[in-house]
C-alpha positions, 0 to 999 in steps of 0.5 A: 862787404859781401854775401856769399850764398850756401844751397843746401840741397836735400838728396834724394832717398835719404829716408831712415833706412829699415833692417829686414831678416829672421829675428831668430836663427839657428846656431850654424845657420848663414842668415842675411839682414837686408836694407834697402837701396838708395845709399853708396855705402852702410855703416853697420853697428853689430855686436862684434863691431863697425862696418861698413859695406857697399852692399845692402846685404849683411850676411852672417855666415856659420851664426854664432852666439856672439853674433846675437843681439843689436844691429843698427844702420846708417845710410851713406851717400856723399857727405850726407848720412841717414838717420840710425835705424830702428834697432834689429834683435837678433836671437839664436836658437840652439840646434838639436843634437845630432839623433841617434839612430838604433836598430840593426844594420843587417837583416836577412832577406825578407825579415824586418828590423825597427829603427828607432831614433831620438833626441828631437820633437818632430821626425823626417825620416826620407821614406816620409814616416812622422815617428820616431820608430819605422818597420822597415824591409828591404830587398837590397842595402838602403839608407835611411835618413831622419830628419829631427826638430826640436823647436818651433823655430825649425831647428834641424839635425839629421842623421843616417843608417844604412841596413846591408842584407845578408843571407841565411846560412846553409846549415846540416846537423847531424850526430854519429848515433844510436847510442848505448846508455853511458857512450857520448854523444856527439852532435855536428853542425856543417856550416858557414855560420858563425855562431850557433844556439843548440836546444835538445831534451832535458833544457839541453843548450849549447852555443858550440858548433860541434857540442858533445854531451857525455854518459847518455842515457834514455831521457837524452833522446829526441831532437836537437 
């Protein structure tokens, strides 16, 4: 007979791969799970099936709920395959809802308004404020953005609102008096305004631009 010799060589770099990356992720984020180099390809066992990659990075774009779970990888180099890595568990955290910003969206020059955001635990405005409500005044149209965080992982969402400036209306008021008792009082507002609020003696109020008051009497005299 004869003897055949079989040489078995241990390839270098065949250590068990280790997965590194964030163990918690916000829904919708893009994350990278990495392993060390040393193999020609990598066989990933993921919650969504088995993948073979040449790269040392498994990139998960727009993380979804079905991406949560256990990840294991083996390195493949020629005819040799490494042991499986330790199990890497990815957990997902819900992103906070888009915050609502409440407040006026237009103010007169020289005035101010309060903007109030909700939907988070922590707040950061582009002004640097860290409260949920801020008081703002501006001399030009300005956009205010708030970023909210609702958990300890850092999942965020943002919203913006733009404050525009308006000029005060030009207003002239008049009447066609003086009046005798029993006559009709006529009030006139000459203006470019679009809404009106009159007040006067005896609790008089009106939302008309040019209100009339019938049956005038002495108690109606005064300032309107």
